[in-house]
Every structure is written in structure tokens, then in C-alpha cells.
C-alpha positions in Angstrom: 0.0 0.0 0.0 2.7 2.4 -1.0 4.2 2.6 2.5 0.9 2.5 4.4 1.0 -0.4 6.8 -1.9 -2.5 7.7 -2.2 -2.4 11.5 -5.7 -3.5 12.3 -7.1 -6.6 10.8 -10.5 -5.9 12.2 -11.1 -3.6 9.3 -11.1 -4.2 5.5 -7.5 -4.6 4.4 -7.8 -6.1 0.9 -8.3 -4.1 -2.2 -10.1 -6.0 -5.0 -10.7 -5.1 -8.6 -13.7 -6.1 -10.6 -16.2 -5.4 -13.4 -19.9 -5.5 -12.5 -21.2 -5.0 -16.1 -20.1 -7.6 -18.7 -22.2 -8.9 -21.6 -21.7 -12.2 -23.5 -23.4 -13.8 -26.4 -26.4 -14.5 -24.2 -27.3 -10.8 -24.6 -29.5 -10.3 -27.6 -27.8 -7.1 -28.8 -24.3 -8.5 -28.3 -25.2 -11.7 -30.3 -27.0 -9.8 -32.9 -24.0 -7.6 -33.5 -21.6 -10.5 -34.0 -20.4 -11.5 -30.5 -20.0 -15.2 -30.0 -18.0 -15.1 -26.7 -19.6 -17.3 -24.2 -19.8 -16.8 -20.4 -17.0 -19.3 -20.1 -14.8 -17.0 -22.3 -15.8 -14.0 -20.2 -14.9 -15.7 -16.9 -11.7 -17.1 -18.2 -10.6 -13.7 -19.6 -11.4 -12.0 -16.3 -9.3 -14.6 -14.4 -6.3 -13.7 -16.6 -6.4 -16.6 -19.1 -5.7 -16.2 -22.8 -9.0 -16.3 -24.7 -9.7 -16.2 -28.4 -12.1 -13.4 -29.2 -15.0 -13.7 -31.7 -12.9 -11.9 -34.4 -10.1 -14.5 -34.1 -7.5 -12.5 -32.2 -6.2 -13.7 -28.8 -6.9 -11.4 -25.8 -5.5 -11.5 -22.2 -5.5 -9.2 -19.2 -2.1 -8.1 -18.0 -3.5 -8.5 -14.5 -6.4 -10.7 -13.6 -9.5 -9.3 -12.0 -10.7 -10.4 -8.6 -14.4 -10.5 -9.3 -16.9 -10.2 -12.1 -20.6 -10.0 -12.7 -21.9 -11.2 -16.1 -25.0 -9.0 -16.6 -26.6 -10.2 -19.8 -29.8 -8.5 -20.7 -32.9 -10.1 -19.1 -34.9 -9.3 -22.2 -34.8 -12.4 -24.4 -31.9 -13.7 -22.3 -30.1 -16.4 -24.2 -32.7 -16.7 -26.9 -30.7 -16.0 -30.0 -28.0 -18.7 -29.4 -30.9 -21.1 -29.0 -32.5 -20.0 -32.2 -29.3 -20.5 -34.1 -28.8 -23.9 -32.5 -32.1 -25.0 -34.0 -34.3 -25.0 -30.9 -37.6 -25.9 -32.5 -39.6 -24.4 -29.6 -38.4 -21.0 -30.6 -38.3 -21.5 -34.3 -41.9 -22.5 -34.3 -42.9 -19.5 -32.2 -43.7 -15.9 -33.3 -40.6 -14.3 -34.7 -38.3 -17.2 -34.3 -37.7 -17.9 -38.1 -37.5 -14.1 -38.7 -34.7 -13.8 -36.1 -32.9 -16.8 -37.8 -33.2 -15.2 -41.2 -31.9 -11.8 -40.0 -28.8 -13.4 -38.4 -28.2 -15.7 -41.4 -27.9 -12.5 -43.6 -25.2 -10.9 -41.5 -21.5 -11.3 -42.3 -19.1 -13.1 -39.8 -17.2 -10.7 -37.6 -13.8 -11.9 -38.9 -14.8 -10.7 -42.3 -15.7 -7.2 -40.9 -12.4 -6.8 -39.0 -10.2 -7.9 -41.9 -11.9 -5.5 -44.4 -9.4 -4.3 -47.0 -10.3 -0.6 -46.6 -12.5 1.8 -44.6 -15.3 1.9 -47.1 -15.7 -1.8 -47.1 -15.4 -1.9 -43.3 -18.2 0.6 -42.9 -20.4 -1.4 -45.3 -19.7 -4.7 -43.5 -20.2 -3.1 -40.1 -23.5 -1.6 -41.2 -24.5 -5.1 -42.4 -23.5 -6.9 -39.2 -25.3 -4.2 -37.1 -28.6 -5.1 -38.7 -28.4 -8.3 -36.7 -29.4 -6.4 -33.6 -33.0 -6.4 -35.0 -33.1 -10.2 -34.3 -33.0 -9.4 -30.5 -36.6 -8.3 -30.4 -37.9 -10.3 -33.3 -38.8 -13.2 -31.0 -42.1 -12.0 -29.4 -42.7 -14.5 -26.7 -40.5 -16.9 -24.8 -42.1 -19.8 -22.9 -41.6 -19.8 -19.1 -39.8 -23.1 -19.2 -37.2 -21.7 -21.7 -36.6 -18.7 -19.5 -36.1 -20.9 -16.5 -33.7 -23.2 -18.4 -31.6 -20.3 -19.5 -31.6 -18.7 -16.0 -30.5 -22.0 -14.4 -27.6 -22.1 -16.9 -26.6 -18.6 -16.0 -26.6 -19.6 -12.3 -24.6 -22.8 -13.1 -22.0 -20.7 -15.1 -21.4 -18.5 -12.1 -21.1 -21.4 -9.8 -18.4 -23.1 -11.9 -16.1 -20.1 -11.7 -16.9 -18.9 -8.2 -13.9 -19.8 -6.0 -14.2 -18.3 -2.5 -11.0 -16.7 -1.5 -9.6 -16.7 -5.0 -12.1 -15.4 -7.6 -15.7 -14.3 -7.1 -18.4 -14.8 -9.8 -21.6 -13.1 -8.8 -25.0 -14.1 -10.3 -26.6 -11.2 -12.0 -28.3 -9.7 -15.1 -29.2 -6.4 -16.6 -32.7 -5.0 -16.6 -33.1 -2.7 -19.6 -36.0 -0.4 -19.2 -37.4 1.3 -22.3 -36.9 5.0 -22.8 -33.8 7.0 -22.0 -31.2 4.6 -20.4 -33.0 3.7 -17.2 -31.1 0.4 -17.2 -30.0 -1.4 -14.0 -27.5 -4.1 -13.3 -29.0 -6.6 -10.8 -26.5 -8.3 -8.5 -27.4 -11.1 -6.1 -25.4 -11.8 -2.9 -26.6 -15.3 -2.8 -25.9 -18.7 -4.4 -28.1 -21.0 -6.4 -30.2 -22.3 -3.5 -31.8 -18.8 -3.2 -31.3 -17.2 -6.6 -33.0 -20.2 -8.4 -36.2 -19.3 -6.6 -36.6 -16.2 -8.9 -36.2 -15.4 -12.6 -35.0 -12.1 -14.1 -37.4 -9.2 -14.1 -37.6 -7.8 -17.7 -38.8 -4.7 -19.6 -41.7 -6.9 -20.7 -42.8 -7.1 -17.1 -42.6 -3.4 -16.7 -40.6 -0.5 -18.0 -40.9 1.2 -14.6 -37.7 0.7 -12.5 -39.8 1.1 -9.4 -41.5 -2.2 -10.3 -38.1 -3.8 -10.5 -37.3 -2.6 -7.0 -40.6 -4.0 -5.7 -39.8 -7.3 -7.4 -36.3 -7.4 -5.9 -37.6 -6.4 -2.4 -40.1 -9.2 -2.6 -37.2 -11.6 -3.3 -35.4 -10.3 -0.2 -38.4 -10.7 2.0 -39.4 -14.1 0.7 -35.9 -15.8 0.6 -34.0 -13.9 3.3 -31.4 -13.2 0.6 -30.1 -9.9 -0.6 -29.8 -8.1 -4.0 -29.0 -4.6 -5.3 -29.6 -2.8 -8.6 -27.0 -0.4 -10.0 -28.1 2.4 -12.4 -25.7 3.1 -15.2 -25.2 5.7 -17.9 -27.1 8.4 -16.1 -25.3 10.7 -18.6 -27.6 9.2 -21.3 -30.8 9.2 -19.2 -32.2 12.5 -20.4 -32.5 13.8 -16.8 -34.3 10.7 -15.5 -31.8 8.8 -13.4 -31.9 11.4 -10.6 -35.3 12.9 -11.4 -37.2 14.3 -8.5 -40.4 12.6 -9.6 -41.4 9.0 -10.0 -41.4 7.2 -13.4 -45.1 8.1 -13.8 -44.6 11.8 -12.8 -45.8 11.7 -9.2 -44.0 13.5 -6.4 -41.5 11.3 -4.5 -42.6 9.9 -1.1 -40.7 8.7 1.9 -41.6 5.1 0.9 -40.1 5.6 -2.6 -36.9 7.1 -1.0 -36.6 4.3 1.5 -37.0 1.5 -1.1 -34.6 3.1 -3.5 -32.0 3.8 -0.8 -32.0 0.1 0.2 -31.8 -1.3 -3.3 -29.5 1.2 -5.0 -26.6 2.0 -2.6 -24.2 2.6 -5.5 -24.1 4.0 -9.1 -21.9 3.3 -12.0 -20.2 6.6 -12.6 -17.9 5.8 -15.6 -17.9 3.2 -18.4 -17.3 2.7 -22.1 -20.4 4.9 -23.0 -18.9 8.0 -21.3 -18.3 9.5 -17.9 -21.3 10.4 -15.7 -19.5 12.2 -12.8 -20.5 15.8 -13.8 -20.9 18.2 -16.8 -19.8 21.7 -17.5 -23.4 22.9 -17.3 -23.6 22.1 -13.6 -19.9 22.5 -12.7 -18.8 25.5 -14.8 -15.9 26.3 -12.4 -14.5 22.7 -12.5 -11.7 22.6 -15.1 -12.0 18.8 -15.2 -15.8 18.5 -15.7 -15.7 17.9 -19.4 -14.3 14.4 -19.4 -15.4 11.8 -21.9 -18.7 13.8 -22.2 -21.4 12.3 -24.4 -24.4 14.4 -23.6 -24.3 17.8 -25.3 -27.2 20.1 -24.4 -29.1 21.9 -27.1 -28.5 25.6 -27.7 -31.8 26.6 -29.3 -35.4 26.3 -28.3 -36.1 24.1 -31.4 -33.3 21.8 -30.6 -34.2 21.8 -26.9 -37.8 20.7 -27.6 -36.7 17.5 -29.4 -33.4 16.8 -27.7 -34.3 14.4 -24.8 -36.2 11.9 -26.9 -33.7 12.1 -29.8 -30.8 11.6 -27.4 -32.6 8.8 -25.7 -33.2 7.1 -29.0 -29.6 7.6 -30.0 -28.4 6.1 -26.7 -30.5 3.0 -27.2 -29.4 2.4 -30.8 -25.8 3.7 -30.9 -24.5 0.2 -31.7 -26.4 0.2 -35.0 -25.4 3.6 -36.4 -21.7 3.5 -37.4 -22.0 6.4 -39.8 -23.7 8.6 -37.2 -20.9 7.7 -34.8 -18.3 8.6 -37.4 -19.9 12.0 -37.9 -19.9 12.6 -34.1 -16.3 11.5 -33.6 -14.5 14.9 -33.6 -17.2 16.7 -31.6 -17.5 13.9 -29.1 -13.8 13.9 -28.4 -13.5 17.5 -27.7 -12.2 19.1 -30.9 -13.6 22.4 -29.6 -14.6 23.4 -26.1 -18.1 24.4 -25.3 -18.9 27.6 -23.4 -21.0 26.6 -20.4 -21.7 30.1 -19.4 -23.4 30.9 -22.6 -25.6 27.8 -22.4 -26.6 28.4 -18.8 -27.6 32.0 -19.6 -30.4 30.7 -21.8 -33.9 30.5 -20.4 -34.7 27.6 -22.7 -36.6 24.7 -21.2 -36.5 21.1 -22.3 -39.7 19.3 -23.3 -39.4 15.7 -22.0 -41.1 14.2 -25.0 -41.1 10.4 -24.8 -39.8 10.5 -21.2 -41.6 9.0 -18.3 -44.0 11.4 -16.6 -45.0 14.9 -17.5 -42.4 17.5 -16.6 -40.4 20.3 -18.1 -37.1 21.3 -16.7 -34.3 23.8 -17.3 -31.1 22.7 -19.1 -29.2 23.0 -15.8 -31.7 20.7 -14.0 -31.5 18.3 -16.9 -27.8 18.1 -16.4 -28.1 17.8 -12.6 -30.5 14.8 -13.0 -28.2 13.1 -15.6 -25.0 13.1 -13.6 -23.9 11.6 -10.3 -22.6 14.8 -8.7 -25.9 16.4 -9.6 -27.8 13.5 -8.1 -25.8 13.8 -4.9 -26.7 17.5 -4.7 -30.4 16.7 -5.3 -30.3 14.0 -2.7 -29.5 16.6 0.0 -32.6 18.6 -0.9 -34.8 15.5 -1.0 -33.5 14.3 2.4 -34.7 17.6 3.9 -38.2 17.2 2.5 -38.6 13.4 2.7 -36.5 12.5 5.7 -34.6 10.0 3.6 -32.0 10.5 0.9 -32.9 8.4 -2.2 -29.7 9.4 -4.0 -27.1 8.6 -1.3 -25.0 6.5 -3.7 -21.4 5.4 -3.6 -19.5 5.2 -6.9 -18.1 2.4 -9.0 -16.9 2.0 -12.6 -17.4 -0.9 -14.9 -17.1 -1.5 -18.6 -20.5 -2.5 -20.2 -18.5 -4.4 -22.7 -20.5 -6.4 -25.2 -17.5 -8.4 -26.3 -17.2 -10.5 -23.1 -13.7 -9.1 -22.5 -13.6 -7.0 -19.3 -10.7 -4.7 -20.2 -10.7 -1.1 -19.3 -7.0 -0.3 -20.2 -6.4 2.0 -23.1 -3.5 -0.2 -24.3 -5.6 -3.4 -24.2 -9.0 -2.1 -25.1 -11.4 -4.6 -26.7 -14.2 -2.2 -27.4 -17.9 -1.9 -26.6 -19.2 -4.4 -29.1 -17.8 -7.1 -31.4 -17.2 -4.8 -34.4 -15.0 -2.6 -32.1 -12.6 -5.4 -31.4 -9.1 -4.2 -32.4 -8.8 -3.3 -36.1 -7.2 -0.5 -38.2 -10.6 1.1 -38.7 -12.3 1.5 -35.3 -10.6 4.8 -34.4 -12.1 6.4 -37.5 -15.7 5.1 -36.9 -16.2 4.5 -33.2 -13.7 6.8 -31.4 -16.3 8.3 -29.0 -16.2 5.1 -26.9 -14.0 5.3 -23.8 -11.8 2.6 -22.4 -13.4 2.6 -18.9 -13.9 1.5 -16.1 -13.4 -0.7 -13.0 -14.9 -1.1 -9.5 -12.5 -1.1 -6.5 -13.7 -2.5 -3.2 -12.2 -2.7 0.3 -13.0 -6.1 1.8 -11.9 -8.7 4.3 -11.9 -11.5 1.8 -12.6 -12.4 -1.8 -16.0 -13.8 -1.4 -19.5 -13.0 -2.5 -20.6 -12.1 1.0 -17.6 -9.8 1.7 -17.7 -7.9 -1.7 -21.5 -7.5 -1.5 -21.2 -6.1 2.0 -18.6 -3.5 0.8 -21.0 -2.5 -2.0 -23.8 -2.2 0.5 -21.8 0.0 2.9 -20.4 1.9 -0.1 -16.7 1.3 0.9 -16.0 1.2 -2.8 -14.7 3.5 -5.5 -14.5 3.9 -9.3 -11.6 4.3 -11.7 -11.5 4.8 -15.4 -9.2 1.8 -15.7 -5.9 2.4 -13.8 -5.6 0.5 -10.5 -5.1 3.6 -8.4 -5.1 2.9 -4.6 -7.3 5.2 -2.6 -8.1 5.6 1.0 -10.5 8.3 2.3 -11.6 8.9 5.9 -13.6 11.6 7.6 -13.6 12.6 11.3 -12.9 15.3 13.8 -9.9 14.1 15.8 -7.2 13.6 13.1 -3.8 15.3 13.5 -1.1 16.0 10.9 0.8 13.1 12.5 -1.9 10.7 11.3 -1.1 11.6 7.7 2.6 10.9 8.2 2.2 7.7 10.1 2.7 4.2 8.6 -0.6 3.1 10.2 -2.7 5.8 8.5 -5.4 3.2 7.8 -5.7 2.1 11.4 -5.9 5.8 12.5 -8.6 6.4 9.8 -10.9 3.7 11.2 -10.1 4.4 14.8 -10.7 8.1 14.7 -13.1 8.4 11.8 -15.3 6.8 9.2 -14.4 5.5 5.7 -15.7 6.4 2.3 -19.4 5.7 2.0 -20.2 6.6 5.6 -22.0 9.3 7.5 -20.3 11.8 9.9 -22.0 12.7 13.1 -23.1 16.4 13.4 -20.6 18.7 15.0 -19.7 22.3 15.7 -16.2 21.4 14.6 -15.1 21.4 10.9 -14.7 17.9 9.6 -11.2 16.7 8.7 -10.4 14.3 5.9 -7.5 11.9 5.8 -6.7 11.0 2.2 -4.1 8.6 0.7 -3.7 7.9 -3.0 -1.0 5.8 -4.7 -0.4 5.3 -8.4 -1.1 2.1 -10.2 2.2 0.2 -9.9 2.1 -0.5 -13.6 0.7 2.8 -14.7 1.2 6.6 -14.7 2.1 8.8 -11.7 -0.5 11.1 -10.1 -1.1 14.8 -10.9 -3.3 15.8 -8.0 -5.9 14.9 -5.5 -9.1 17.0 -5.3 -11.9 17.2 -2.7 -15.4 17.8 -4.2 -17.9 19.2 -1.8 -21.6 19.7 -2.3 -23.9 21.4 0.3 -27.4 22.6 0.9 -28.0 26.2 2.2 -30.9 27.3 4.5 -32.9 28.5 1.4 -32.8 24.9 0.1 -30.3 25.7 -2.8 -27.5 23.3 -3.4 -23.9 24.4 -4.2 -20.6 22.7 -5.0 -16.9 23.5 -4.9 -13.8 21.6 -5.9 -10.7 22.0 -3.7 -7.1 21.2 -4.6 -5.8 19.3 -1.6 -2.6 17.6 -2.7 -0.5 17.7 -5.8 2.8 16.8 -7.4 5.6 19.1 -8.2 6.5 22.6 -7.0 3.3 24.2 -8.1 1.4 26.8 -6.1 -2.3 27.8 -6.1 -3.2 31.0 -7.7 -5.4 33.7 -6.1 -8.5 31.8 -7.3 -7.4 28.5 -5.8 -6.5 27.0 -9.2 -3.5 24.8 -9.8 -1.3 25.1 -12.9 -1.3 22.1 -15.2 1.6 19.7 -15.2 3.4 19.5 -18.6 2.4 16.5 -20.7 5.1 13.9 -21.5 3.0 12.2 -24.2 4.6 11.6 -27.5 1.7 11.0 -29.9 3.9 9.9 -32.8 5.5 7.1 -30.9 2.5 6.3 -28.7 4.5 6.7 -25.5 4.7 8.8 -22.4 7.3 9.4 -19.7 6.7 9.1 -15.9 9.1 12.0 -15.4 6.4 14.2 -13.8 3.8 13.5 -11.2 4.0 11.7 -7.8 3.9 8.0 -6.9 1.7 8.8 -3.9 -0.1 11.7 -2.4 -1.2 11.9 1.2 -2.9 14.7 3.1 -5.0 15.8 6.0 -7.6 18.4 4.8 -10.0 20.4 6.9 -13.1 22.1 5.4 -12.4 25.9 5.5 -16.0 26.8 4.6 -17.8 24.6 7.0 -21.2 25.6 8.3 -22.5 23.1 10.9 -26.1 23.7 10.0 -25.6 22.8 6.3 -25.9 19.1 5.1 -23.0 18.3 2.8 -21.2 15.5 1.0 -17.5 15.2 0.2 -15.7 12.9 -2.2 -12.2 12.5 -3.6 -11.2 12.8 -7.2 -7.6 11.6 -8.1 -6.1 12.6 -11.4 -3.2 10.9 -13.2 -0.8 12.7 -15.4 -1.6 12.8 -19.1 -1.3 9.4 -21.0 -2.2 8.1 -24.4 -5.9 7.5 -25.2 -6.7 4.2 -27.0 -7.3 6.1 -30.3 -3.8 7.4 -30.4 -2.4 4.0 -29.5 -4.4 2.4 -32.3 -3.0 5.0 -34.7 0.5 3.9 -33.8 -0.3 0.2 -33.7 -1.9 0.2 -37.2 0.3 2.9 -38.7 -2.7 5.1 -39.6 -3.0 8.9 -39.2 -4.9 10.2 -36.3 -7.8 12.3 -37.7 -7.4 16.1 -37.1 -9.1 17.2 -33.9 -9.4 13.8 -32.4 -8.3 13.7 -28.8 -5.0 11.8 -28.4 -4.5 12.2 -24.7 -6.5 11.3 -21.6 -6.2 12.2 -17.9 -7.5 9.1 -16.2 -9.0 9.3 -12.7 -10.5 7.7 -9.6 -13.7 8.8 -7.8 -14.2 7.8 -4.2 -17.6 7.1 -2.7 -18.7 10.2 -0.7 -18.7 10.9 3.0 -21.9 12.6 4.1 -22.4 15.3 6.8 -26.0 15.6 8.0 -26.1 19.1 9.4 -28.0 20.2 12.4 
């Protein structure tokens, strides 16, 4: 732990890395778009074994993961492989032969990836993408087929679950209709309990609140436990952290209580962009525009149609290669937006096609679409409801549809099968990000221990690098605690870890923070503390503090820190670890503390600049990086917050 000793074994001492969002060929969209990687392939890859990808190349993680959740879509789960294996029960049913015909007319992935030129690649990719239509062609699946597939999912996880060595959770993805209201469902339990249920699907209800009721019934009936994890709030058109129900009704304490129990964490970063924050809601945060997918409309006409259009785009991005190609330069930051100009507009956004009747400002739309905004809104809701429905910790995961859980830019296997490594993907699918992973502090590598860490939110997210992060809050820390080798023991003895609540106090809270670089990655640029709070008028605010950094830099009069120089060499695809720090440790006290104001605090750790996967592809395949395409990235980690309740 970079010089930080473990002195108290009564507290979590093991840092484990995992991915809670992996799709295999059992997912209808993944299969339809050419993926033939099985759950066995996905588990073996996560464990560090060499695995042959669908396109024919061999993939392997440089460092194995400690746990994984295969979350294949509940909607028509495992149906397409059965159709193509000749299962007569499905072929004789409505849409079975149609699905078979669609898939028989798509080219093999190997032919797409070995296309002789970009024009042919685009044509073949468009052809293979048509296979996604087969996912929903099958209109009805008999209960016995659904049960058979679910029992196989359970058996797959059981084969690879090795307590103490590698954890394979049982799970699935519930994919609500509309603007990305999807959830990953993760069970704590083994087959004896999980076999007593079957996955809840969009066909059962598009309302996530019905999913929570279904999962709560499982908890009450079996004595087991389960959580759901929202993902891609950045693409939810303001619905992930909306302050009304799915049907547009005001939130109630019962709603808040159920959501708080079943959704203790959120996926803040993944391949389809970063959901931490947005320049609209964090205009003074110089690092807010990171892997940003959602771009707000600038005119009333655009505003009226934006949410439904963006929701539709989010749902179908896999099948629109030309559209993605056109978005490449804009999505990767060829020019900076001017948040101040957008926020000055009085334009409102019509939620056409979105659950429940409501209009909202662009700023509120951004707040409801990003985790930092959700944390702020949660403070307001707790004041009115008595319970905070958005008190979420943070994790990252990939959402890979290749079966390969890699979040490293130099070993990126893409979002979907046609984005497996090839000379053409950077010119057609460059808006995808190589991200992210979930880090958990646990006592042991078991389902029970990892699930308990997720529940208590002693977890954090990274965009891929295995940055070590400890974060404690309390009132009795001293500078000596930050210098001691037993920092962790002091943190637990005198305070609370990330994901916890502080007790109210007249004294300003102190925060003990230790971050260390990925041993095989880049050094650290800085550590920041993000604070959000609620004033007595009920208005939320936020501020980013620089609390520790590398080099001899000094804060300017506005509290801003100069940038470190980049060591990236785009032509050779290399960078130097000449700048930055191997570890950063500090004790920070809130200088703006008001004991009456509820608040949250979380840590953001930034690496020095490194190569983005697009630049690495350009070097690997000896192709020119398109003008304006982002070549560098500044990877990061986000801790789960610590909350202060106020008086």
C-alpha cells in the first residue's frame, strides 16, 4: 500500500478489482451484433487466461480481475443462441424464423475486422449491425425456456466462483425502455436462493420502481439480498436522478426508503462515457468535461426534441456506425463548449417520450443526468422526505458487449464485437472510452464480503488504472496521522471510511486521504476534494478544492493549480513518468464549514496525461490520427462520498 502499513485486521485490508457489467453472447444485442464469446470465455478472460475473441485474435488481461458480474440482458436472455442452434420451440414461435433469417444474412465478424479498406469496413459493419434487430424479433419466450436459461446462468457463475480466489456473482441487466433507465442486478446469494426467482424484464414493466418492488419481494421471501446499479445516467435525459417517479408523481418517503435500500451505488464511468459531472452544472470545474457524451441543445427548437432524440440515440448507438463517425470529432473535444453561454439561456426542455409529465431547465436536466448532480439533489430530498434516495457510492465498470472486461487504453477490446481491435475502429467508433473498473475494500474475496462492501459503499471507481485510494472523515485527526505508517488504522479508529455518514458537530470535519499510483501505470497529478452542500434556502452548491499535488506548483489567487506539462509523444505512442507523484497523502479540513448545512464530500484523483486508445491504435496500425481527435486522456478515480447531515 505504498508505505501505508496494515495495523488493524478488524477492518477491511484487501483491495479487490472487478467489473460488474459484462455482456456475453447471451445478450440479444451482443449476439445480434456479432459477438460469440460465451460466459466461459468471459470468466476465463477475467481470471487472466488467454482467450480467443470472436474476431479471431487472442486477448488476455495483463493483471487478472478479482471478481466479475456477467450481466446479460434479461430481455430475451439467451434466446438468439438457442434460435441459431435450431431450438424448435423458438423457431416454431412468433418471430423465431424471422430472427434466424436476420442473423443468417449478417457477415461473420472476422470478415468485418479484416476488411481491405475503410469503405468496405463501414459497409460490412452496417450489415452486421442489422443483426441487432433479431434481438426483439422473438415476441414470446415460454416460461420453461426462460427458467432453463436462468438456471444455466446460475450454473455458469457457480463453476467459476472460487471463494478466497475469484468471485463470480450471479446477475443480469434490466433494460428499461426509454432513455437509459437500465439497472444491473447483482445477487449476494448462491443457487439455493437465486434459483427461486427469474430475471425481471422490460416486458414485465418499463418502470424501474416495479423492478425494486420485485427485488424487495425476493429479499423478503428468501432472506437473501440483492441490489440494482443504475448506469449511464449521462444518457438518461435527466431521468436517473429525477425528483419525480417514473409516472410523474411526487416522491414519497416510501419511494426514497426502497430506492436507498436497493440502490446504494451507481456506475459513474464506463465505455459509453463518464457520468460524474458536466460543465453545465460544474462550470468552475476545469476537469468536468471528461469523456462527455451528452451535449445540451443551444436553441429552443433543438431543446424541444433533444431528450427523446438523445434517448433514441443512446438506445441504438451500436447500429449507427455512420452517425458515430460523424460525431467523432465533436465527441472527443475538438472544440470546447462555453457553459456560461448555455446556462444563460432561459430555454426549457420538453421531456417528449420520457416517463412522466415535466419540463425542466437545461441545468436541471444536467443535474438529473450526472452523479454529482444526483448527490446534490439528494441533499434537498432528504430535507423534505427525511430519507436521501440518492445517497450513492461510486463504482466504474465496462459495459463491454465483447465478453472481454478490459478497461485499459493499451488493451481495449471495445464496446461491441465490431469494435474489437482493427485499423478502422478509431475512424468510426472513437467516441467510446476505455473505462472503467470497480474497486472494493474487503476482508476476503467472497460474494458475502464484496457484496457487504457494495452495500456500505466502501468502494470507488476508476476509469481503468488500478489507483489505490483511502478516504476517511472525522474530527480528531492530526497531521501526524497523515505521516504515520498506520494511516489506515488511524482512519478507522478516529473516523469513518468512504461511503459513511459523519456525526453532526460544531467542529469542521477533517479528511484523511491517501492515493497511490497504479504500480504499472502513470504517476499522479493531483488529489481534489469535491464538496456539495445545501443552504438554508434549500439551494445546493458545489466546490472543488485542490488538496494535494505533485511538483512545486502553487495555487493562484482563485485557488486554481497550474497544469503539469504533458510527457505524451503521440507519434511514438509513449509517455514518460518524469512528472507526477507516486503517492499523495494529506489531511484536509473544510475551510468553509457551516455546521447547519448538510453536505457530501468525495475525492477525485487525477493521473498525469497518458495516451488514449485512439492514439495507441493510430501507432499500432500505422494510420494517421484524424485532425481534432483527442490523443491524450487524464485518467482518474472517484471515491464514494462521506456525508455530513447538518443540524
